[in-house]
ROSE-187308 format. One record per residue (C-alpha): x, y, z; residue in one letter. Coordinates in steps of 0.05 Angstrom, whole numbers, plus 5000, padded with zeros to 4 digits. Last residue first. Layout:
N
XYZA...
REM end
This chain:
463
675081536014S677981046060A674880526106L680380036131V677479326133S677478726178L672578156168R672178186090T665677866068R660778426055H653178406045R652577766086P647577266059P640077436056R633377196089L636476546114V631276076140G628175706202E633775806249V632375546317T631575966381G634276186449R632976866476L637677296522H638377656589Y632277426631P631176776593A626176656537G625875976501H623975726435T624176336390V623776186317R629676516282V629576826211E636476996187V640377606163L647477436147A652877886174G657177346202P656976726156R652576126154L655475546114G651774976153S645975226194P647775596258P645175356325D641875936360F642976466414H638977136410V640477786441L634978286438K636578946401G629279086381Q631178916308R633478236334T640778136352R645377546339G649076986372S652076316348W652675666385V658475186370A663475706392E660675686465N662176236514T663376846469R657876626422S659876476351P658076986295G654177636292E647777396256A642777966246L636277666269V629177746243E624877396293E619276896287L615176866351L614076216390G616776476454E616677246452R612477306518A617876916554E622677486536H618278036563H616877616629R624177476640L626078226633A620578446685S622977896734R630278106722D628578826735L624778686802V630378236828E635778726804K632179276848L632378836911R639678666897L641679406889F637879576951R641879096992E648479306963K646880056974V644979897046V651679517057E655580087026A652680607073P649281167036V653581787025F650682407057E656682677093E660682617030V655983026986Y662183356952D662782766903A655782916880A657783596849R662883246804T670483376803G672482726834E667782166816R663281846870P660981146854S653381016861F651580276852Q649380156781F643079866748P643179706674Y636279516650A632179036610S625378996575D623179506623Y616379506658D615780286667A610480156722E615079686761A620980136751V616980736774V614880366838E621880096852L624680786845T619481076894A621480536942R628780776936F626581496955D622781227015E628680837037E632581477035T637681696981E642082257010G647882116963P645881656905F645080966930G642780606870V643580926800I638880666744I640180616671D634580426622T631879956569T625779956526V624179516468H618279776427L613579296393D609979826353A612280546362I606981106373A603880856440A610480616467R613681296453A607981666486A608081206546A615681356555L614382096551R608982056605T613181596647L619082116648Y614382706663R611382316722E618282126749A620282876745T625083196697Y631183636694G636483126715R639883566765R641882946809M638783316870R632583436830S632382716810L633282516882T627282926905R623182666848D624581946866S624481456808G631981476798S637081406741Q631481386688L635881276628P631781196564L634780686517H629680606461L629080046411Q624179986353P629680026302C630080606253V630080256184N622780396168A622481106187T615281296212E615381066284A622181306298M621081976264A614682056305A618181946370I623682446349T618282956329D614682866396E621183046434R625682676483L629783236513D628083136586K628882386578P636082456552H637882016493P643681546489S644581196443T642081056374F639880486328R639180466254V637879826214R637479646141E642180126105L642179896036G640280576005E640381146055V633481456059E632081246130G638481606149L635182246127R629182106171R633581986231L637482616219L631083016216E628882756282A635682936311F635983646286L635084016351P631384676353S634885336359R641985596350G642085186286T648884846294L649284836369D642284516372R644583986321G644083386366Y639883526429S636282866428N642982506418V645282666488N652182396498Q652382206424G652681566384L648781316324V648780566317T649280356244I646979696214E647579416144S654979586130V657179316064G661979826038R656280206002A652680226072S658780556104L659381086048L651781236053A652381326128A658481766121E654882196069R648582256116V653282466171L656982976132D650283276110E648083336182L654283736204P657683446266R654883696333S659483986389I656583936458E660884206513G667283876537G668983136538R672883116606V668983596646S662283486611P663082726622V664382736699I657382566716C654282506786Y651083216791A648083216721C649983866689T647983806617N651584086558D655083476533C660983306492G661783026423T656382976370Q654182506312I658881916324T657581346278M658580646303W658680066253A655579376239A656378936176F663978896170D665278816244S671978906278E672379606250R678679976232V676680706225A679481086166Y673081426148L672081626220A677982066220P675482446159A668682686185M671083336214D666083636267R670683506325A676783766287A673184426269D670684506340P677684406371D676184106438P678184426504A683884366554P688083976505W692383456542I699383256519D703482886571V709782596541L715082106564P721782136526G723882606472E725882136416V721481536421R716482016454A715682416389R713581796351E708481636405L705882346404L705082306327R700981676334P696381986388A694982646353E688282416326A685882296399L686983026413N680483236449H679482626494T686182636525G693582416514F698582086560V704781816526V710681376546D707881016610V713780716652W712481276704P706180936726A703281306788R706681956773E705781856699L698281786710I697982376757R700382826700D693482806667Q688182566716D681782806684K683682786608Q687482146617A681381856653M676882056595C681081786538G688481626529G693881236562V699981036520A704980476527I711080406480Q715279746479L722179946458D725079846529P723179076525R724978746590R723479336633A716979476592K715078756601E715978816675A711479436680K706079136633L702278776689H702379416730G699179826672L693279326672A692179406748S692880156740Y687380156686L682579666720K682980036787L681380686755D675580406718A673180116785N671480806808E665980926757R664981396698I672281496684T673481116621C680080956587T683080796519N689180406538F694480386483V699779856474V705079936421V710079416404D704778876414A704678296464I703277686423E697877126431D691777536407P695577776344Q697778496342A694178986294P698679266242R702879896238L704180266172G702080966189R695080866161A694380266204V695780676265F690581196244L685480656232G686580366301A685181056332L678681106295R676680416318E678880606390S674481256386D668680786367H669680346428E670480966471N663781256448M660680566458Q662380626531C667980436578G674880106575F678479966510T685079596500R688479806436I694179336413D699179566362F704579226320T710879456285R711679286213S716178686195E723078906169P724278906094M
REM end
């Protein structure tokens, strides 16, 4: 019997893309393909793309260029491009890389295996749906077949698309409007994952705070979802990303504070501390409103870990605007942050502000100034945890040193430690923090709270 064909999915972008890749891997496995080994070039290579920043384009076409010679040597090799960039660029991908076999978008991911089979007969295909199918977007089944790298942690998409109109963001154009999955389906999926040994779920959505508004026609259901996930037996940790500050409600803060397995972790994107810039970004809040809601969350949720996103150099940003951002960042006192230099994306309102683009050298200088403030704040928070005993979910060997393991606290802080003999990924350990650095903690294991709930590294979830 011939050996099954192999696949390799290369993911660019956010957690939503990572989960989409897990779902796609499950679809391939269900059709008899197997994941390629690290040292082999697969029979099917899929690029699941992002389009948030310009360097995503450069990464994709560079990677495609590296496969051109291999495609000429092995005509049976199939190459597919999916995700947000495919949804945006469509036929342009084949124009720049005609050795690609299939281009599919964000709305028809489940069709990718069938499109690849068609392309073996018909030749290169571009199949982009202009809008999502609401029934397909709400269907739970594809996630049940996801091939997950981790047996103890999982993503769970609760909504697709976004109804906001942020001036710099391409997501509504490539993902469509918000479509929420039914609450009961999500609770059942979480229960199934927990029964299979998953102890931590990260809830995904472009704006989780508005989850369910399209189902009810009125108030969002996110707070109710958090409380229902708190009732799932065996589920120890629930995280979520990303909320929108304008939609962070009192009921969500209360649900976080009162639901034992919802982690004290809040990613609250600021983007700018200047009210003028926030208005031009179409963010829907002021700096004062942002800080008020952040203060309410900190007052209600003990030991809350807060992170953020900030864009430096948005078109028209003045030195006064940037100083306002520094002032808000200092007051917000983040545990960590993800600053970005503005990158115009074709099809967004901000891309038309060409005459107001901030010079690159000014953006870089401001970025370094901001990073200095953020790193100082992060270091202060981490040094304050020295001597504390943290509950850490062990993930396995560090990426840079296999002798050192890594894991996450309930707040989501990265901890490096020397593993005791016999420790396995997925175990819950107690770690005494010995050193705080800007981007991680270092500690020593003082005990194992429980072993892993599930032993298999790679699994296909099926009903």
